N, C-alpha and C positions, 0 to 999 in steps of 0.2 A: 238234720232237723226233720222231725217226723211227728205227725199227729195220728192218733189211733182212737177210734170210737168202738164201743162194745155193741153187742147185738140188740140191746134195748134202746139205743139211741133212735130217735124217731125216723131218721133216714134209713137206718138199718132195718127197722121194723117194716118200712115200705119195701126195701130190697127183699126181705125174707118172705113177705106176702107174694111179691112177684115171683120169687123162686118157687114157692109152694104151688102156684098156678102152672108153672112150667112142669113141675113134677107130675101134676095131675094130667097134663097133656101127654106126657110120656107113658102114662098108664094106659092110654087109649091107642097110641100109635108108636111104632118104633122110631120113626123120624117125623114128629109133628112139626108144623110151622106155627110158631107163636111168638108174639112180642107183647109185653105187658108193661103198662105204666100205672103207678100207684101214687096217690096223694092222700095223706092221712093226717088227722089231728083234730083236737077239740070236738070229739064225738062224731066225726065224719070220716068216711073212707070212700074215695072215688077211684074206680078202677076202669081202665079201658084195655081190652085185649083184642088184638088182631090174631085170629087163631083158625087153624084148620080143623079143630075138633071142638065140639060143644062141651063145656065143662060142667054146667049145672050150677044154679044159684046157691043151693043149700050147702054143698061142700065148700064153696067160696066163703060164705058167711062163717062157717065153722072155722076155716083157716084164719080169717081175719080176727075172730074172737080169741082163738087160741094163741096166735102170735102176738097180738096187741095186749092181751091180758084183760081186755074189756068185754064184759058180758053184754053191755048195752052200748051199741055203736051203730050208727046209720050207715049202711053200705049201699052205694050206687054203683052198679056194674053194667058196663056196656060191652057187648061182644059183637065183633064184626069179622067177616072173612078177610083173609089176606088178599091184597091186590092180585088180580089174575095174572098180570105180567110177572110179578115177583114170584108167584107160585109156579109159573111155567118154567122159571129158571131151574127148578129142582126136579123137573119131570123125568129126565133120563138118568140123572146121576146126582150125587151130592156135590154141588158146585158152590163156590163162594157166594154167600148171600148178601154181600154188601161191599161198597168201596170203603177203604180205610187205611190208616197208617198206624203202626204198632211198634213199640219199643219195649222189650223185656230187659230189665236191669237186675243184676244180683242184689239180694237183700243185704244190707249193711249190718254190722254188729249193733249199731245204735237202734236200728229198726227191729232187729230180733229181740233186743233187750226190752224195748218199750212194748212190743207185742206180748212178750211173756208177762210183763207187769200187768197189762190190760187183762190178759186171760186169768191171772192169779186173783186180781181184785174181783173180777166178774164171777169167778167160781164161788166167792164168799158173799158177794153183794150183787145179785142178778138184777140190777136196776141201771137206768140210764147213766152212762159215764163217758167222759172224753179225757184224753191224756196226751201230753206233749213232752217231747224230749228234744231240747235244742241247746247246743253248746254246753252240754253237761248239765243243764238245768231241767229239772223234772217238775212238770205242772200236772196236778191231779184234780180233776173235777168229777166227783162221784156223788150221785144223789143217794139219799137214804142211808148215809153213814156219817158218823161224827168226824170232824176234823182231827180231833185228838186220837181217834182210833187209827186213822191212816198215818198220822205223824209218828205214831209209835213204831210203825213198820218202815216208814220212809221219812226219817227225821230231817233230811235236807230238801224235801220237796215243798213246793208251794201248793197248799191244799185248799180247795174250795174258797177262792178269793172273796166271794160275796157271802160266805157262810153256808150253812146247811140249806140245801134246796131239794125239791122233790123230783124235778126233771120229768121226762116222759111226754106223752101226747097231749096233756093238758097245759103244758108249758111251751111246747114247740110243735111245728108241723114236720112231717117227713115226706120226702119225695124219692122216687127210684133213681139210683145212680148219682146221688148228690155227694157221696163220700168216697169217690174213687181214689183220692189221695191216701185215705186210710186203708183201702183195699189193695193198692198196688205199689205203695212206696214211691220209688223214683221212676217206675215204669210209666210209659206214656201210651194213651189210646185216643183214637179219634171218635170213639163211641162208648156207650154204656156197657158194663160188664154183666149186669143182672137183668132177669126177666125175659130172656130170649133163648130160643132153641139153639142147638149146636151147629146148624147150618149158618148161623150168623157169625161173621168174622169177628164181631165185637166180643164174642164169647170164646170161640175156638182158637182164633189166631192169637188173642191176648194170652190165653192159657199156654198155648204152645210156645210162644216167644218167651214167656216168663219161665217156664220149665227149662227151656234150652239155655237161658241165661244163668239159671242156677247150676246147671250141669257144666257149662263151659267157664263160668266165672267172668264172662264178658257180656256187654250189652248186645242184644240181638235186635236188629231193625228189619221190619218187614212191611210191605205194602201190598194192596190187592185191589182188583176191580171186580165188580159184580159179574158172576159167571165164570171166573177163573177156575181152571181145573188144577192148577199148581200155584203155590205161593212160596216165593223164595227158593224155588227148585224142588219143593216138597209137594207131592200130590195132596190136593185139598182133603180127599177122603181119609188120608193118613193123619192129617192135622185134626180132623174131626174125631177120628178114633182115639188119638192121644188125649184130646180134651174130654171125651166121653169116659175114658178110663179114670181120668183125674176126678171128674165129677162123681163118678160111682165110688171112688176111694174115700171121698169125704162125706158120702151119705146122701148125695142128691143136690139139686139146685138150691133148695131152701137152706140146707146146712152150709153150702158154699157161700151163700149170701151173708151168713152170720159174721164172718171175719174176712172174707175175700182171700187174696193170695198171700198176704203178709201176716 
C-alpha cells in the first residue's frame, strides 16, 4: 500500500521552496547551517529560516513565485541565526546535528510501479496530483485533466472520484515535510527530510540508511545523538559525504524535494 504525490501538490511546493533556500545557503558557504519551515496557500507564503547565512529577500520572493507558479503572492519571511549552542556543535568537525531514529527500507515493486505512474502522468500534466496503489487497486486524483483521458490509459483505475478539480494552492495549503510517506515509502524517520543542511541527521542519515537498504536489500536501522562523530559504526562525515553526493546527483535540494527518495 503506497501513496505518491507529485511536485505540484501544495505540500511538495512547500518542500521545494524550503529546498531552494537550502540551495541558496550552499551558494554562500560550503557547510552552511540552515533549517527552513514553509507554510503556503491561498495567496500567502510564510517562511521561517534559522540560518548561518543571510539569503536576501528578493531571491526568496523569486523562488516562491517560480515554484508556486503564482506571480502575485504575499511572502512573509523571518530569518534568525541558529542557536549558539547548536552552532558550536559543528565548530571543530562535522558532527551529528540532531538526535534521531532512522530506518531505511528497500523500495517494493508496488512502490516503484506507482512512482513511475506518478512521474509519467506529471510529465504530461504538470499540475497537482495524488496517486494510491493498494491491494492492486489504483486510485488517480489528477487536476486539470479529464477522467476519460486518464481512463483511456488506466482503464482499471478509479479516477477523480469527485470529478474534474483544479487542485493547487487555492484549494489546499502546503507545509514542509508533510508528505514523508510519499517521499520515503516504508522507511521511517524521527524528523523531516527537507529544508535542512547536510549536518542535520534528518537529511544525511535518512539518505544514507535508504541508500544502504537499496544496496543490501534489507532494512537498515540507525540511531544517533547530537554531537556523535559516528553513527552505526560509520564516521558521521562519511555519512554526510554520501548524502552530499546523492543530493548533487539529483540536482540539489530543491530537485530532491520534488519526489523524495522513492
